[in-house]
C-alpha positions as CSV (number, residue, x, y, z in Angstrom):
1,M,0.0,0.0,0.0
2,T,1.1,3.5,-0.6
3,Y,1.4,6.2,2.0
4,L,-1.7,8.0,0.9
5,E,-3.6,4.6,0.9
6,L,-2.4,3.8,4.4
7,V,-3.5,7.3,5.7
8,N,-6.9,7.0,4.1
9,A,-7.3,3.5,5.5
10,V,-6.8,5.0,9.0
11,M,-9.1,8.0,8.2
12,R,-12.0,5.6,7.3
13,R,-11.7,3.7,10.5
14,L,-11.9,7.1,12.3
15,R,-15.0,7.9,10.2
16,V,-13.3,10.9,8.7
17,D,-13.5,11.8,4.9
18,E,-10.5,10.5,2.9
19,V,-8.1,12.9,1.3
20,G,-6.5,13.3,-2.0
21,F,-3.1,14.1,-0.6
22,V,-1.7,13.5,2.8
23,S,-0.9,17.2,3.0
24,D,-4.5,18.2,2.4
25,L,-5.4,18.7,6.1
26,K,-3.6,19.2,9.4
27,Y,-5.4,16.1,10.7
28,S,-4.3,14.0,7.7
29,V,-0.7,15.1,8.3
30,M,-1.1,14.0,11.9
31,I,-2.3,10.6,10.8
32,G,0.6,10.4,8.4
33,D,2.9,10.9,11.4
34,F,1.0,8.1,13.2
35,V,1.5,5.9,10.1
36,N,5.2,6.4,10.2
37,Q,5.4,5.8,13.9
38,A,3.4,2.6,13.6
39,K,5.6,1.6,10.7
40,R,8.7,2.0,12.8
41,E,7.3,0.0,15.5
42,V,6.4,-2.9,13.1
43,E,9.8,-2.7,11.5
44,D,11.6,-2.9,14.9
45,A,9.4,-5.9,16.0
46,Y,11.0,-8.5,13.8
47,N,13.6,-9.2,11.1
48,W,11.2,-9.1,8.1
49,L,12.2,-10.9,4.9
50,A,11.1,-7.8,3.0
51,L,13.7,-5.7,4.8
52,E,16.6,-8.1,4.2
53,S,19.6,-6.5,2.3
54,N,23.1,-7.2,1.7
55,L,26.1,-5.0,1.0
56,P,29.3,-6.3,-0.8
57,L,32.5,-4.8,0.6
58,S,35.8,-4.9,-1.2
59,I,38.3,-5.3,1.8
60,V,41.8,-4.0,1.3
61,A,44.9,-4.7,3.2
62,A,45.7,-2.3,6.2
63,T,42.1,-0.8,6.3
64,S,39.9,-1.9,9.1
65,T,36.8,0.4,8.8
66,Y,34.2,0.4,6.2
67,T,31.1,2.5,6.0
68,L,27.8,0.6,5.5
69,T,26.5,3.1,2.9
70,G,22.6,3.1,2.8
71,F,22.0,1.0,6.0
72,G,21.2,3.9,8.2
73,R,21.0,4.1,12.0
74,R,18.4,1.5,12.4
75,A,19.9,-1.4,10.5
76,R,20.4,-4.7,12.3
77,I,23.3,-6.7,11.0
78,R,22.6,-10.4,10.7
79,L,25.8,-11.9,9.2
80,V,29.2,-10.9,7.9
81,H,30.8,-13.4,5.5
82,D,34.3,-13.3,4.1
83,L,33.5,-14.9,0.8
84,T,37.1,-15.1,-0.4
85,N,38.3,-17.0,2.6
86,R,34.9,-18.8,3.2
87,L,34.7,-17.6,6.9
88,E,32.0,-16.1,9.0
89,I,33.2,-12.8,10.6
90,K,31.7,-12.9,14.1
91,P,30.2,-10.1,16.2
92,I,31.8,-9.3,19.5
93,D,30.9,-6.8,22.1
94,W,32.7,-3.4,22.1
95,D,34.9,-4.0,25.1
96,K,36.1,-7.4,24.1
97,F,36.8,-6.1,20.6
98,Q,38.9,-3.2,22.1
99,H,40.8,-5.7,24.3
100,R,41.7,-7.8,21.3
101,L,42.6,-4.6,19.3
102,D,44.9,-3.4,22.1
103,F,46.5,-6.8,23.1
104,G,46.0,-9.2,20.2
105,A,47.3,-9.8,16.7
106,Q,47.7,-6.5,14.7
107,S,46.9,-8.0,11.3
108,G,45.5,-11.1,9.6
109,P,42.3,-12.4,8.1
110,P,39.4,-10.7,10.0
111,S,37.6,-12.9,12.6
112,H,35.4,-10.3,14.4
113,W,33.5,-7.1,13.8
114,R,31.8,-4.4,15.7
115,I,30.0,-1.0,14.9
116,N,32.2,1.9,15.7
117,G,30.7,5.3,14.9
118,L,28.6,6.7,12.0
119,V,29.3,8.5,8.8
120,G,26.2,10.7,8.6
121,D,23.5,8.2,9.4
122,D,25.4,5.1,8.2
123,P,27.2,2.8,10.6
124,I,30.9,2.2,10.4
125,L,31.9,-1.5,10.4
126,E,35.3,-2.2,12.1
127,L,37.1,-5.5,11.6
128,Y,39.6,-7.3,13.7
129,P,42.4,-8.0,13.1
130,T,43.2,-5.4,10.5
131,P,43.0,-7.1,7.2
132,N,46.4,-8.2,5.7
133,A,45.1,-9.0,2.2
134,A,42.3,-8.1,-0.2
135,S,39.0,-10.0,0.2
136,N,35.3,-9.8,-0.7
137,V,33.0,-9.5,2.3
138,T,29.3,-9.3,2.3
139,V,27.2,-7.8,5.2
140,Y,23.7,-9.1,5.5
141,A,21.3,-7.0,7.5
142,T,17.7,-6.0,8.2
143,V,17.4,-2.5,6.9
144,P,14.2,-0.6,7.7
145,Q,12.6,1.7,5.1
146,A,12.9,5.4,5.4
147,D,10.0,7.3,6.8
148,L,7.2,7.7,4.2
149,T,6.9,11.3,2.9
150,N,5.8,10.9,-0.7
151,D,2.1,9.9,-1.2
152,S,2.9,7.3,-3.8
153,T,5.6,5.5,-1.9
154,E,4.8,1.9,-1.3
155,M,5.5,0.6,2.2
156,T,7.5,-2.5,2.5
157,V,6.5,-4.3,5.7
158,P,3.0,-5.8,6.2
159,F,0.3,-3.0,6.0
160,Y,-2.4,-4.4,8.2
161,P,-0.6,-4.1,11.6
162,V,0.7,-0.6,10.5
163,I,-2.9,0.6,9.7
164,L,-4.1,-0.9,13.1
165,G,-1.1,0.6,15.0
166,A,-1.7,4.1,13.5
167,Y,-5.4,3.8,14.3
168,T,-4.6,2.9,17.8
169,L,-2.4,6.1,18.1
170,A,-5.1,8.2,16.7
171,V,-7.8,6.8,19.0
172,A,-5.5,7.4,22.0
173,E,-5.0,11.0,20.8
174,R,-8.7,11.5,20.4
175,G,-9.5,10.0,23.8
176,D,-12.6,8.1,22.8
177,D,-14.8,6.0,25.3
178,R,-12.6,6.6,28.4
179,G,-9.9,4.4,27.0
180,A,-12.1,1.4,25.9
181,A,-11.8,2.0,22.3
182,E,-8.1,2.4,22.7
183,Q,-7.7,-0.9,24.5
184,Q,-9.6,-2.8,21.9
185,A,-7.6,-1.1,19.2
186,Q,-4.3,-1.9,20.9
187,A,-5.4,-5.6,21.3
188,E,-6.3,-5.8,17.6
189,Y,-3.0,-4.3,16.6
190,Q,-1.0,-6.7,18.8
191,Q,-2.8,-9.6,17.3
192,A,-2.3,-8.4,13.8
193,L,1.4,-7.9,14.4
194,A,1.7,-11.4,16.0
195,D,0.0,-13.0,13.0
196,A,2.1,-11.1,10.5
197,I,5.3,-12.2,12.3
198,S,4.1,-15.7,12.4
199,R,3.5,-15.8,8.6
200,D,6.9,-14.2,7.9
201,N,8.7,-16.6,10.2
202,F,7.0,-19.5,8.6
203,N,8.1,-18.3,5.2
204,A,11.7,-17.7,6.4
205,N,11.9,-21.1,7.9
206,H,9.9,-23.2,5.5
207,G,7.7,-24.6,8.3
208,Y,10.7,-25.7,10.4
209,S,11.7,-24.0,13.8
210,T,8.9,-21.5,13.6
211,D,9.2,-20.2,17.2
212,W,9.9,-16.5,17.0
213,V,10.9,-13.8,19.4
214,V,10.1,-10.0,19.0
215,V,13.4,-8.2,18.7
């Protein structure tokens, strides 16, 4: 669904006239904000297949840091593979990485990674040890979509929980029925989100190991 379609879906549930553009009314602009807030919540709830992305990196000797261009602040790195040496480069917490950096080997095939800073909004991947040769590395990550701003932009994650999440926020802002409508809307939103995660998890695991945990 597009940004405009999402906003109008929420407007209908609120028994408010649809708009031709999200910017038509102050109220539709607010609903657009709620749509983006709900979208972020849904994106952050699970590693959706639709958000999976990968970034090939050309690793060079004596360079340990690489900007993950286009990933943004909210990206969640899943895997880092050294395809040249057929190795997984494993994550390690910041302090342990620093300990190895200060007291361990100074160069060699990278075995560990951490995120160490940003360039603009994109994270910087740091490798340990500092590479001693060129290699091809691929970073696999869940990369959330940018906030919706253009009416015609299609949303990537499942639309139904986003609509219900935005509706829940709108009902809370309106203060209907002393909270009863808000509680019902919240329950429906949580159920829709759980159902969407279950379906996505089933597709990811082909019916095996389908237990999931909200991230």
